C-alpha positions in Angstrom: -23.4 -50.2 47.6 -27.4 -51.0 48.6 -30.2 -51.7 46.0 -31.5 -48.9 46.7 -27.9 -46.6 46.2 -27.5 -47.7 42.9 -27.7 -45.7 40.0 -30.4 -46.9 37.0 -27.9 -48.0 34.7 -25.6 -49.4 37.1 -28.5 -51.7 38.2 -29.9 -51.8 33.9 -25.8 -53.0 33.6 -25.7 -55.7 36.4 -29.8 -57.3 34.7 -27.3 -57.5 31.3 -24.8 -59.4 32.9 -27.2 -61.7 34.6 -28.4 -62.5 30.8 -25.5 -62.8 29.4 -24.1 -65.6 32.5 -27.9 -67.5 31.3 -26.2 -67.3 27.9 -22.9 -68.4 28.4 -23.1 -70.6 31.1 -26.8 -71.8 29.6 -25.5 -73.1 26.0 -22.1 -74.7 28.0 -24.3 -77.0 30.0 -27.1 -77.1 26.9 -23.6 -78.7 24.1 -23.6 -81.0 27.5 -26.1 -82.1 27.7 -26.5 -82.6 23.5 -23.5 -84.2 23.5 -24.6 -87.2 25.8 -28.0 -87.5 23.8 -26.0 -88.0 20.3 -23.6 -91.0 22.3 -25.5 -93.2 21.4 -25.7 -92.6 17.8 -23.7 -94.0 14.9 -20.6 -91.3 14.5 -21.8 -90.1 11.0 -25.4 -89.5 12.8 -23.8 -87.5 15.7 -21.8 -85.7 13.5 -24.6 -84.3 11.3 -26.1 -83.6 14.8 -23.6 -81.8 16.3 -22.5 -80.0 13.2 -26.4 -78.5 13.8 -26.1 -78.3 17.4 -22.9 -76.3 17.5 -25.1 -73.0 16.8 -25.9 -73.0 20.4 -22.8 -72.4 21.2 -23.3 -69.0 18.9 -25.5 -68.2 22.1 -22.1 -69.1 24.7 -20.2 -66.9 22.7 -22.5 -63.5 22.5 -23.4 -64.2 26.5 -19.6 -63.6 26.9 -19.3 -60.9 25.1 -22.5 -58.9 26.7 -20.7 -60.3 30.2 -17.0 -58.6 29.6 -19.2 -55.7 28.1 -21.1 -54.9 31.5 -18.8 -56.0 33.5 -15.8 -53.6 32.0 -19.3 -51.0 32.2 -19.8 -52.3 35.8 -16.4 -52.1 37.2 -15.6 -48.3 35.6 -18.5 -47.4 37.0 -17.9 -48.0 40.1 -13.8 -47.6 40.1 -11.5 -50.3 39.4 -9.7 -49.3 43.2 -13.0 -50.0 45.0 -14.5 -52.9 42.3 -10.5 -54.9 43.7 -11.2 -53.8 46.9 -14.3 -55.2 47.0 -13.0 -58.1 45.8 -10.0 -59.4 46.7 -8.3 -62.4 46.0 -11.4 -63.7 44.8 -12.1 -60.7 42.0 -8.9 -61.4 41.0 -9.1 -64.9 40.4 -12.6 -64.7 38.5 -10.9 -62.0 36.1 -8.1 -64.4 36.1 -10.5 -67.6 34.9 -12.7 -64.8 32.8 -9.2 -64.2 30.2 -8.4 -68.5 29.9 -12.1 -68.8 29.2 -11.0 -66.6 26.1 -9.0 -67.8 25.4 -10.8 -71.1 25.2 -13.8 -70.1 23.2 -12.2 -68.2 20.9 -10.3 -71.6 20.4 -13.7 -73.5 20.8 -15.0 -70.8 17.7 -12.2 -72.3 15.8 -12.4 -76.0 16.0 -16.2 -75.0 15.5 -15.5 -73.9 12.2 -13.0 -76.0 11.2 -15.4 -78.4 11.6 -18.1 -77.6 9.9 -16.0 -77.0 7.1 -14.2 -80.4 7.3 -18.7 -82.2 8.2 -16.7 -83.1 11.5 -13.7 -85.1 11.7 -11.0 -84.6 14.5 -12.4 -80.6 15.2 -15.4 -81.7 16.6 -14.3 -84.7 18.3 -11.8 -82.5 20.2 -15.1 -79.8 20.9 -16.5 -82.0 23.0 -13.6 -82.0 25.6 -12.9 -78.5 25.0 -16.4 -77.5 25.4 -16.1 -79.6 28.8 -14.0 -77.2 30.0 -15.7 -74.2 28.5 -18.6 -75.0 31.2 -15.9 -76.1 34.3 -14.3 -72.8 33.8 -18.0 -71.4 33.9 -18.9 -72.6 37.0 -15.7 -71.7 37.8 -16.6 -68.3 37.2 -20.1 -67.8 38.6 -18.4 -69.5 42.1 -15.5 -66.9 42.7 -17.9 -64.7 41.4 -20.2 -65.5 44.8 -17.4 -65.8 46.3 -15.9 -62.0 45.5 -19.0 -60.3 45.9 -21.0 -62.5 48.8 
């Protein structure tokens, strides 16, 4: 489908899809950088800092929600059969990674709540590793999407 042939509603969904991508992957990169920046703080300072920095994770959640909603909108607008045929195996891989990402993000939200309730602790420590997984999944999804729809 060329840009000239795409309905305006599809272009709006596609634009919002990329905004969701920027929010989601951007939040993951931000939290990664903030974790590295806090590495030299004392444990107490790092816990306080990262508990405040967790607010950035909300952008990631909003981005993922926007990606899911706009992705479904584009999927049904173009037709499931057409999208699956056009995207091929890379699109199937992307969808699989998105499902895994949703589970990992849900787990990270639960860990974040536990960490906030406890004022840090083991849940906050686990959150760093889970955040790295979220970042890697986000990058893998982008790569799969580029391959699928080049």
